[in-house]
N, C-alpha and C positions, 0 to 999 in steps of 0.2 A: 373734331380736329380738322383744321384747314391746312392743306399742304400745297406745294407747287407754286408759291407766290413769287419768290425771288425778288423781294422788295429791297432795294439798296438801303443800307444802314449807314455805313461810313467806309470809305475807301473800297476795298474789295469785298467787304463783309456784306452778306445778304441775309434777309430774314426769309427762310424757306417756308415757314408756316407757324401756326400757333394753335393752342388748345386751352380749354378752361372749363370750369364747372363749379357748382355750388351744392351744398348738402346741409341737412339739419338733423340734430339728434343722433349723429354718428361721429365716430372719431377713429383714426387709425388703430388697428388692433394691437394692444400691448403684447409683449414689451416693445416699445418703439425703438427703432434702431436706424441711424442715419444711413447705414449700408442698405437697408431694405428700401428706403426711399430712392437712393441713387440707382440701385440695381433694377428696380421695378418701374418706378414712375417715369424714368427717362427712356424706357424702351417700348416703342409702340408695338413691337412684335412679341412682347412677353406673353406667355400663355395665360398668366393671371396678373391682376393688379394688386395693389396693397389691400389687404383685407380690412374691412371696417366693421366695427362693433357698435351695437346700439348703446347710446349714452344720452340720457335725458338732460344731462347738465350742459350739453353742447347746444348753443343757440343757433349758430350758423357757421359754416365753413366755406372758404373760397380757395380754388386752385387755379393756377395759370402756368403755362409753359410756352416758350418760343423755341423754334428750331432754326438754327443758324448754319450757314456754310459760307465758304469763300468762292469766288469765281474760279472755275477749274476744278472744283471739288477737292482742293487741297486740304480743307478742314471742314469737319462737320461736328456740330454739337447741339446740345439742348440745355436750357436753363429753366428751372421751374421754381415756383413759389407757392406756399400754402399758408393760410392763416385760419385759426380756429377761434371762434368767439364763444364765451359762455352764455348762459341764459340771460345774464344781465348785460350781454353784449360788450363785456370787457374782453380783452385779448387773453386767451388761454395759452396759445402756442403759435409760434411762427417758425417755418422751416424753409430752407433753400436747398436745392439739389441741382446737380448738373453732370454732364458727361461730354467729353470731347475726344476727337480722334484726328490726328494729323496724318495725312496720307500723301505726304510729299513724295514725288518720284525720286527714289534714291538709285544711283547707278550700281545696283547690286552685282551686275555681271562684271563691271569693272573692278569692284572691290574683291569679288571672288577671284578674278584674274590675278590681282596683285597677290592674294593669298596663295594661289597655285604657283605663281612664279617664285615667291619666297620659299615655298615648300620644296620646289625643284632645285633651287639654288642650294638649299641646305641638304638636299638629297636625304630626306628623312626616311626612316624605315616604314614603308607604307603599310606593311602587314600588321604592325602593332600601333600605328599612330592613330589618335582619335580623330574622327572625321568631323568637319565643321557642321555637317548636316545632322550630327548626333545631338546637338543642343536641343533640349526639349522646349522649343519655342518656335512660333511661326506667326505670320501676320494673321492667319485665320484664327489661331488660338488666342492671340491678343484681342481680336474682335469678339471672339466668343466669351472670353473671360471678362472683357470690358463691357459686355452687352452691346449688341449691334445698335448703332445710332442712325443707320440708314433705313428708310422705309422699304427699300428693295435690296436685301443683302446681296443678291447676285450681281448687282451693278456697282456695289461699293468699292472704292479704290482700296488698295492694301494699306492698312494703318500701321505706320512705323512707330508711332507714339500714341498712346491712349491714356486717358485719365478719367476719374470720376470723383465727385465729392458730395457730401451731404452734411447739413448742419441744422440743429434744432434748438430753439429756445422755448423751454417749458416754464412759463411764468408761474403757473399754479404750484409746481413743485420746486421752483427756483433752481432749475437745471439747464445747463447749456452743454450740448454734446455735438461733436463733429468728427467726421472720418473722411479720409481721402486715400486714393491709391494712384500710382502712375506705372505705366508699362512702356518698355522700349524694345524694339527689335529692328535693327538696321542691317539688312543683308545677312543675318545670322553671324555677323561679325561683332557688332556692339549690341549686347543683350543684357537685360536685367537679370540679377542673380536669382530672383524669386520664381515661383511657379508661373509658367506661361510668359516668362520675360518680365515679371514684375520688378520694377526698379526700386520701389519703396512704398511705404505706407505710413500714415500718420493718424493718430487718434488723440482727441483732447476732450476733457470732461471737467466741468466745473459745477459742483453741487455743495450743499452745506457741509457734508461729511466726507467728501472726497473730491480732490482736484488733481489733475495730472495733464501732462502733455507728453506723449510718447511718439517718437519718430523711429520706429524699429525697436527691437530688443535683442538681447544676446543670442536668442534662438532663431530669430526671424529678422535679419538685418536688412538695411538698405544697401544696395550695391549694384555694381556693373562688372561685366566681364568682357574682355576683348580677346578674340581668338582668330589668328591668321595662320592657316595651316595647322601644324601641331603646337605652335607657340600660343600660350594662353596667359593672360594677366587678369587678375581679379582684385577688386577692392570692395570693402564693405564697412559699414559703420552703423552706430545707433546712438541716440541721445534720448534720455528719459528724465523728466522732472516731475516732482510731486509724489503722489501715492503710487503704489504698484510697482516700484522699482525692485530689482533683485536684491536679496539680502546676503549674497555671497558672490565672489568673483566667478565668472564663467570659466569653463575649462579652456586651456589653450588648444590650438589645433592638434589633430591626431599625430602629426609629425613630431611635435614637441613632446607630447605625452609618451610616445614610443621611444624616442631617442633618449629621454631622461628617465624612463621607467617610473613615471610619476605615480604616486599613490593618490588616486582621484577621490578617495574617501577622507582625505585630510581635512582639517578644520578650515583650510583656506578655500576649499571648494564645496564643502558640505556642512550643514548645520543641523544640530538636533532640534527637536521641537522646543525644548527649553531655551535654546539659544535664539531661535526665531521669535519666541514670545518675549524675550528681553528687548527686542527691537519694537518700534512702532509697526504699523502695517506696511513696512517697506516704503518709507517716504524719504525723500532727499533728492539726490542727483546722480545720474549714471551716464557714462559715455564710453564708447569703444570704437576702435579703428584698426583695420588690418589690411595688409597688402601681400599678395603672393604672385609669383611668376614661375611658370613651368615651361621649359623648352620643348617638352615632349621628346620622344626618341628621335635622335638625329644620326645620320650616317655620313662619315667623311672617309672616302675610299674604303678600306677594309675595317676602319675603326667606327664604332658606334658610341654614343654617349647620351646621357640625359641629365639635366640639371634643374634643381628647384630651389627657390629661396623665398622666405616669407618673414614678416615681422608684424607686430601689433601691440596695442596697448588697451587696457581697461582700467576705468576708475570708478569708484563708488564713494559717495558722500552720504552716509546714513545718519538718520536722526534716531537717537536713543531715548529711552524713558528715564534716564538719569539713575539707573540701577548701578550699585557699586559692583565693580568687577576687579578681581585681583587686589582687593584692599583699597581701591581708589575709584573715584568717579571717572568713568571712561569718557574720552573725548574732550571737546571744548564747547561749552554752551549747548550741550546735548548732541553734538555732531561728531562723528568719527569717520576718518577717511581710510579707504583701502585702495590699493592699486597694484598693477602688474604690468611688466613689459616682457615680451618674448621675441625670439628670433630663431630661425633655423636655416641650415644649408644642407642640401643633399646632392650627391653626384654619383653617377655610375658610368664607367668607361670599360670598353672591351673590344674584342675583335669578332667580326661576323664573317664567316666563310660559308658561302652558299646559304643554307637554311640553319646553320648551327651558330650559336653564340658562345664565345669563350670570355668569361668575365675576367678583367684584370683588376679592377678596383671598384669597390662599392663602399661609400662612406657617407656619414651624416654627422652633423654637430648641431647642438641646440643650446640655448641659454634662456633661463627664466629668472626674473627678479621680481619679488613681491614685497610688499611692505604695508604698514599701517601706522597711523599717527592721528592725533597726539594722545598721550596719557592712556595706555602705554604706547611708546614708539618702538617699532621693530622692523627689521629688514632681513630677508633671506635671499641668497643667490644660489643658483644651481646651473652648472655648466657640465655637459656630458656629450658623449657621442659613441658611435659604433663604426668600425671599419672592417673591411675584409679585403685582403690582398692575396691574389692567387689561392683563394680558398682558406687562408689563415685568418681567423676571426680574433678581433681584440675590441675592447671597449674601455672607456675611461669616464670618470665621474669626479666632480669637485663641488663641494658645498661650503657655504659660509652663512652664518646666522649672527645677527646682532640684535640685542634686546630680547625681551620675552613676549611671546605672543599669547594672548588670553583667548581661550576657546569661546568665551561668551561674547566676543566682539566680531 
């Protein structure tokens, strides 16, 4: 590897160095994964490189990588390429991989000052309010998770945004596979929802028996959260196409489940093995989006309060095997759609005298609407809530259902 060149490429972009190599009768150790390439090949400080296994069918392999940066070290990255030829010197596989880190100097002290000023203006209850620093994310963790791209970790600028990607074309097995992740942490104010500030991930796969593009999933969504003082807003989403999508609607947030006393084992959320077998391997289309805002505990003179609101939507378009359900062929042209919308509002108000709190009102209301169509078409609506006034508890619940839901859909 050659480093320290600083050769101008275009504008402020510089080529910091390059590396390359060749091999014969070896190939990357299976199972191949684009994550492996991006996480190991792009990191000169990795303790190990990608393992290679003897394979006499490989005629020749070439690898090359270039290290890039901008003047002022605002950005650093690496881009690599690898090609494997078979014994007949035909192309067996081609792969690309890379990593980047944006280390722009963000006025985090100014952002923190705004947050502190807002918190003081709201006179929040400091003893119980969540601290901004409690967010499990930092520039160091972003760099560690994203694998260091600097040859000298001690001198690397703090990375507010980081990403990696990897892509493979396996011509012998007719497979194309790609993966990518992105991370963000700006002053512990704007942070990715995922581990170590991960903003999102994407995976795509094209093979004779399986094709999909996944950008998040119901359990591991793309998203961002903004926190200034005790006030926090969070947004998340996912989009899935092809194989491997969920075969039932995801659970709504815990606030909706608790306020409505939902039965999470109902057919809308859970499927038996027989029901799952009546579907294909989970192919079709899925998407979801949700937004939530929480003020955190606030203090106004002797009164305190906390408010939270959230809403979201999930949709599934499932491909079926054309099996008769409830005396009719479900769906249209082999597809059946499921969806849900939910929203909730929570509030708590009381009086705080010295270290004691006296609750005046605690209330919450939630709504959930679900449905499926066509053939059969059905819809259910559920509105409920709980409230407590001066210690007196009450709750309410209202349900409506139209059409007949079939458990096999």
